[in-house]
C-alpha positions, 0 to 999 in steps of 0.5 A: 500500500502506498504511503500518503504524503502528510498534508501541511497543517493549514494556517489558523488565524491567531484569534481562532487558535486555542488559548496556549500560554507561551510567554513568561508569567512573571509580573513584568511579563504579564503587564507587557502582554496586556499590550500584545497585538494578539487578543488571546495573549492579552486575555491570558495576561488578564486572567493571571493578573486577576490574582495580583493586587498590584495590577489594579491600576494597569488593568483599569488603564487596559480597560480604558483602551481595550477594543476586543470584547472578550478581553474587556469582559476578562478585565471586568471580571478581574476588577470585580475580583480585585476591587479596592479604592483604585478600581472604584476611583478609576471606574467612577471616572469612566461614568463620564465617558462618551463610550457607552460600552465602556461606561456600561462596563464600569457600571456593571463592575461597580455594582459588584463592589458594594463595600468599596463603593459605599464611601464614594456613593454620596459624592457621586450622587451629588455630582454636578453632572446630572448624567453622572448622578443617573449612572450612580443610581443605575449602580444602586439598582444592583448594589448589595449594600444596606444603605441603598434605600437611604441613598435613593431616598436622599436623591428622591427628596433633594435632587433638583433634576427630574430625570435623576429623581425618576431614575431613583423612583424606578429603582425604589420600585424594586428595592423600596420598603414602607419606610420610603412611602413618606418621602415618596409622597413629597415628590409630586409637589416638587415636580407638579408639571411632570406627569411621569413623576406622578405615575412613577410615584403611584407605581412605587407605592403599588409595588411596595404595597404588594411586597 
């Protein structure tokens, strides 16, 4: 029987190859790999750096410039694991980003860091930019912290911007208790010319009554 000549293996694009670590895994090497042209190399570097507290700043910086969705997701997972003041501070700054995907990524990570977020929550809920305040309310939607309702009620009672208050009411519909009712009842008088506010207040009160 004639022997078949082996066929050369076809070229496979780097993104289609299985993740294989071929580069050094020391801190300096991993930080350098965050800037590699190959997304799979960057992804492996992020996974290893997720266990290195000293990499917090570098990972935050990488998130700000990363264009590959899978690498960006890996960075967010790593930042959730690491947490800390540096991470929260850098991510809060991204709430001002014009990049919707980047801003949403920051919000999702911040939601997972309740203890790190707590000391800074009052400041961002009183930020001069109403959009930033709305994004802060978005964070509160899933922030597992005992003061979430207190923070939301402060927004409802004092924030001058109707859209911020409406966002807070929407979240209170999910997390509010009977404690919120007295404050919620004061809202229509502050925004008497906005029919949506009255609707939102009624919806919150109905939801609290059901719960």
